[in-house]
mmCIF file as gemmi writes it, N, C-alpha and C atoms, coordinates in Angstrom:
data_model
loop_
_atom_site.group_PDB
_atom_site.id
_atom_site.type_symbol
_atom_site.label_atom_id
_atom_site.label_alt_id
_atom_site.label_comp_id
_atom_site.label_asym_id
_atom_site.label_entity_id
_atom_site.label_seq_id
_atom_site.pdbx_PDB_ins_code
_atom_site.Cartn_x
_atom_site.Cartn_y
_atom_site.Cartn_z
_atom_site.occupancy
_atom_site.B_iso_or_equiv
_atom_site.pdbx_formal_charge
_atom_site.auth_seq_id
_atom_site.auth_asym_id
_atom_site.pdbx_PDB_model_num
ATOM 1 N N . UNK Axp A 1 ? 25.458 6.591 -35.984 1 0 ? 1 A 1
ATOM 2 C CA . UNK Axp A 1 ? 24.508 7.511 -35.387 1 0 ? 1 A 1
ATOM 3 C C . UNK Axp A 1 ? 25.431 7.972 -34.572 1 0 ? 1 A 1
ATOM 4 N N . UNK Axp A 2 ? 25.653 9.407 -34.313 1 0 ? 2 A 1
ATOM 5 C CA . UNK Axp A 2 ? 26.434 9.649 -33.405 1 0 ? 2 A 1
ATOM 6 C C . UNK Axp A 2 ? 26.028 9.894 -32.363 1 0 ? 2 A 1
ATOM 7 N N . UNK Axp A 3 ? 26.943 10.231 -31.146 1 0 ? 3 A 1
ATOM 8 C CA . UNK Axp A 3 ? 26.807 10.018 -29.269 1 0 ? 3 A 1
ATOM 9 C C . UNK Axp A 3 ? 25.659 11.167 -29.149 1 0 ? 3 A 1
ATOM 10 N N . UNK Axp A 4 ? 26.048 12.582 -29.563 1 0 ? 4 A 1
ATOM 11 C CA . UNK Axp A 4 ? 25.201 13.588 -29.361 1 0 ? 4 A 1
ATOM 12 C C . UNK Axp A 4 ? 23.692 13.503 -29.575 1 0 ? 4 A 1
ATOM 13 N N . UNK Axp A 5 ? 23.261 12.61 -30.695 1 0 ? 5 A 1
ATOM 14 C CA . UNK Axp A 5 ? 21.819 12.769 -31.209 1 0 ? 5 A 1
ATOM 15 C C . UNK Axp A 5 ? 21.762 11.617 -29.868 1 0 ? 5 A 1
ATOM 16 N N . UNK Axp A 6 ? 22.015 10.272 -29.788 1 0 ? 6 A 1
ATOM 17 C CA . UNK Axp A 6 ? 21.519 9.455 -28.94 1 0 ? 6 A 1
ATOM 18 C C . UNK Axp A 6 ? 21.28 10.427 -27.779 1 0 ? 6 A 1
ATOM 19 N N . UNK Axp A 7 ? 22.017 11.129 -26.842 1 0 ? 7 A 1
ATOM 20 C CA . UNK Axp A 7 ? 21.499 12.214 -25.758 1 0 ? 7 A 1
ATOM 21 C C . UNK Axp A 7 ? 20.869 12.929 -26.023 1 0 ? 7 A 1
ATOM 22 N N . UNK Axp A 8 ? 20.911 13.416 -27.313 1 0 ? 8 A 1
ATOM 23 C CA . UNK Axp A 8 ? 19.58 14.691 -27.378 1 0 ? 8 A 1
ATOM 24 C C . UNK Axp A 8 ? 18.312 13.516 -27.056 1 0 ? 8 A 1
ATOM 25 N N . UNK Axp A 9 ? 18.003 12.389 -27.625 1 0 ? 9 A 1
ATOM 26 C CA . UNK Axp A 9 ? 17.104 11.554 -27.735 1 0 ? 9 A 1
ATOM 27 C C . UNK Axp A 9 ? 16.143 11.202 -26.076 1 0 ? 9 A 1
ATOM 28 N N . UNK Axp A 10 ? 17.954 10.857 -25.813 1 0 ? 10 A 1
ATOM 29 C CA . UNK Axp A 10 ? 17.248 10.452 -24.073 1 0 ? 10 A 1
ATOM 30 C C . UNK Axp A 10 ? 17.023 11.9 -23.502 1 0 ? 10 A 1
ATOM 31 N N . UNK Axp A 11 ? 17.268 12.768 -23.583 1 0 ? 11 A 1
ATOM 32 C CA . UNK Axp A 11 ? 17.152 13.964 -22.722 1 0 ? 11 A 1
ATOM 33 C C . UNK Axp A 11 ? 15.882 14.427 -22.612 1 0 ? 11 A 1
ATOM 34 N N . UNK Axp A 12 ? 15.335 14.001 -24.346 1 0 ? 12 A 1
ATOM 35 C CA . UNK Axp A 12 ? 13.401 14.237 -25.178 1 0 ? 12 A 1
ATOM 36 C C . UNK Axp A 12 ? 12.838 13.638 -24.325 1 0 ? 12 A 1
ATOM 37 N N . UNK Axp A 13 ? 13.495 12.071 -24.195 1 0 ? 13 A 1
ATOM 38 C CA . UNK Axp A 13 ? 12.407 10.864 -23.564 1 0 ? 13 A 1
ATOM 39 C C . UNK Axp A 13 ? 12.435 11.549 -21.873 1 0 ? 13 A 1
ATOM 40 N N . UNK Axp A 14 ? 13.26 11.977 -21.029 1 0 ? 14 A 1
ATOM 41 C CA . UNK Axp A 14 ? 13.441 12.01 -19.699 1 0 ? 14 A 1
ATOM 42 C C . UNK Axp A 14 ? 12.269 12.966 -19.62 1 0 ? 14 A 1
ATOM 43 N N . UNK Axp A 15 ? 12.445 14.268 -20.488 1 0 ? 15 A 1
ATOM 44 C CA . UNK Axp A 15 ? 11.519 15.585 -20.585 1 0 ? 15 A 1
ATOM 45 C C . UNK Axp A 15 ? 10.125 14.86 -20.221 1 0 ? 15 A 1
ATOM 46 N N . UNK Axp A 16 ? 9.783 14.394 -21.518 1 0 ? 16 A 1
ATOM 47 C CA . UNK Axp A 16 ? 8.288 13.576 -21.192 1 0 ? 16 A 1
ATOM 48 C C . UNK Axp A 16 ? 8.031 13.092 -20.292 1 0 ? 16 A 1
ATOM 49 N N . UNK Axp A 17 ? 8.964 12.018 -20.168 1 0 ? 17 A 1
ATOM 50 C CA . UNK Axp A 17 ? 8.579 11.427 -19.245 1 0 ? 17 A 1
ATOM 51 C C . UNK Axp A 17 ? 7.926 12.091 -17.423 1 0 ? 17 A 1
ATOM 52 N N . UNK Axp A 18 ? 8.813 12.819 -17.319 1 0 ? 18 A 1
ATOM 53 C CA . UNK Axp A 18 ? 8.79 14.056 -16.001 1 0 ? 18 A 1
ATOM 54 C C . UNK Axp A 18 ? 7.3 14.604 -16.552 1 0 ? 18 A 1
ATOM 55 N N . UNK Axp A 19 ? 7.602 15.04 -17.476 1 0 ? 19 A 1
ATOM 56 C CA . UNK Axp A 19 ? 5.69 15.715 -17.632 1 0 ? 19 A 1
ATOM 57 C C . UNK Axp A 19 ? 4.246 15.02 -17.357 1 0 ? 19 A 1
ATOM 58 N N . UNK Axp A 20 ? 4.721 13.414 -18.257 1 0 ? 20 A 1
ATOM 59 C CA . UNK Axp A 20 ? 3.781 12.45 -17.496 1 0 ? 20 A 1
ATOM 60 C C . UNK Axp A 20 ? 3.462 12.35 -16.298 1 0 ? 20 A 1
ATOM 61 N N . UNK Axp A 21 ? 4.636 11.648 -15.717 1 0 ? 21 A 1
ATOM 62 C CA . UNK Axp A 21 ? 4.716 11.673 -13.813 1 0 ? 21 A 1
ATOM 63 C C . UNK Axp A 21 ? 3.936 12.974 -13.285 1 0 ? 21 A 1
ATOM 64 N N . UNK Axp A 22 ? 4.278 13.938 -13.616 1 0 ? 22 A 1
ATOM 65 C CA . UNK Axp A 22 ? 3.772 15.544 -12.748 1 0 ? 22 A 1
ATOM 66 C C . UNK Axp A 22 ? 2.151 15.686 -13.124 1 0 ? 22 A 1
ATOM 67 N N . UNK Axp A 23 ? 1.816 14.984 -14.54 1 0 ? 23 A 1
ATOM 68 C CA . UNK Axp A 23 ? 0.276 14.935 -14.469 1 0 ? 23 A 1
ATOM 69 C C . UNK Axp A 23 ? -0.521 14.169 -13.93 1 0 ? 23 A 1
ATOM 70 N N . UNK Axp A 24 ? 0.3 12.792 -13.591 1 0 ? 24 A 1
ATOM 71 C CA . UNK Axp A 24 ? -0.12 11.647 -13.363 1 0 ? 24 A 1
ATOM 72 C C . UNK Axp A 24 ? -0.348 11.931 -11.608 1 0 ? 24 A 1
ATOM 73 N N . UNK Axp A 25 ? 0.684 12.645 -10.94 1 0 ? 25 A 1
ATOM 74 C CA . UNK Axp A 25 ? 0.641 12.865 -9.957 1 0 ? 25 A 1
ATOM 75 C C . UNK Axp A 25 ? -0.212 13.37 -9.164 1 0 ? 25 A 1
ATOM 76 N N . UNK Axp A 26 ? -0.558 14.547 -10.055 1 0 ? 26 A 1
ATOM 77 C CA . UNK Axp A 26 ? -1.739 15.516 -9.649 1 0 ? 26 A 1
ATOM 78 C C . UNK Axp A 26 ? -2.973 15.115 -9.761 1 0 ? 26 A 1
ATOM 79 N N . UNK Axp A 27 ? -2.885 13.948 -10.577 1 0 ? 27 A 1
ATOM 80 C CA . UNK Axp A 27 ? -4.45 13.413 -10.721 1 0 ? 27 A 1
ATOM 81 C C . UNK Axp A 27 ? -4.499 12.5 -9.569 1 0 ? 27 A 1
ATOM 82 N N . UNK Axp A 28 ? -3.648 11.699 -9.439 1 0 ? 28 A 1
ATOM 83 C CA . UNK Axp A 28 ? -3.538 11.096 -8.03 1 0 ? 28 A 1
ATOM 84 C C . UNK Axp A 28 ? -4.005 12.095 -6.747 1 0 ? 28 A 1
ATOM 85 N N . UNK Axp A 29 ? -3.247 13.188 -6.435 1 0 ? 29 A 1
ATOM 86 C CA . UNK Axp A 29 ? -3.458 13.906 -5.525 1 0 ? 29 A 1
ATOM 87 C C . UNK Axp A 29 ? -5.023 14.475 -5.432 1 0 ? 29 A 1
ATOM 88 N N . UNK Axp A 30 ? -5.372 14.857 -6.784 1 0 ? 30 A 1
ATOM 89 C CA . UNK Axp A 30 ? -6.922 15.441 -6.552 1 0 ? 30 A 1
ATOM 90 C C . UNK Axp A 30 ? -7.449 14.321 -6.628 1 0 ? 30 A 1
ATOM 91 N N . UNK Axp A 31 ? -7.739 12.876 -6.799 1 0 ? 31 A 1
ATOM 92 C CA . UNK Axp A 31 ? -8.326 12.177 -6.346 1 0 ? 31 A 1
ATOM 93 C C . UNK Axp A 31 ? -8.226 11.701 -4.696 1 0 ? 31 A 1
ATOM 94 N N . UNK Axp A 32 ? -7.063 11.992 -3.833 1 0 ? 32 A 1
ATOM 95 C CA . UNK Axp A 32 ? -6.969 11.962 -2.597 1 0 ? 32 A 1
ATOM 96 C C . UNK Axp A 32 ? -7.682 12.69 -1.998 1 0 ? 32 A 1
ATOM 97 N N . UNK Axp A 33 ? -8.112 13.934 -2.975 1 0 ? 33 A 1
ATOM 98 C CA . UNK Axp A 33 ? -8.519 15.236 -1.493 1 0 ? 33 A 1
ATOM 99 C C . UNK Axp A 33 ? -9.827 14.968 -2.113 1 0 ? 33 A 1
ATOM 100 N N . UNK Axp A 34 ? -10.298 14.358 -3.183 1 0 ? 34 A 1
ATOM 101 C CA . UNK Axp A 34 ? -11.646 13.981 -3.309 1 0 ? 34 A 1
ATOM 102 C C . UNK Axp A 34 ? -12.061 13.173 -2.259 1 0 ? 34 A 1
ATOM 103 N N . UNK Axp A 35 ? -11.316 11.893 -1.724 1 0 ? 35 A 1
ATOM 104 C CA . UNK Axp A 35 ? -11.784 11.06 -0.848 1 0 ? 35 A 1
ATOM 105 C C . UNK Axp A 35 ? -11.709 11.677 0.402 1 0 ? 35 A 1
ATOM 106 N N . UNK Axp A 36 ? -10.722 12.896 0.866 1 0 ? 36 A 1
ATOM 107 C CA . UNK Axp A 36 ? -10.425 13.114 2.336 1 0 ? 36 A 1
ATOM 108 C C . UNK Axp A 36 ? -11.704 14.202 1.933 1 0 ? 36 A 1
ATOM 109 N N . UNK Axp A 37 ? -12.508 14.741 0.987 1 0 ? 37 A 1
ATOM 110 C CA . UNK Axp A 37 ? -13.32 15.718 1.838 1 0 ? 37 A 1
ATOM 111 C C . UNK Axp A 37 ? -14.857 14.879 1.82 1 0 ? 37 A 1
ATOM 112 N N . UNK Axp A 38 ? -14.987 13.506 1.007 1 0 ? 38 A 1
ATOM 113 C CA . UNK Axp A 38 ? -16.072 13.017 1.285 1 0 ? 38 A 1
ATOM 114 C C . UNK Axp A 38 ? -16.651 12.736 2.677 1 0 ? 38 A 1
């Protein structure tokens, strides 16, 4: 397995995790807003 392929996979994983983190953060922010409005 070449090093270029490994870095490609790591890069894709990084993108996937950042997207998941972004959505989780948005969900948490929405929950906090709900609690503040209540």
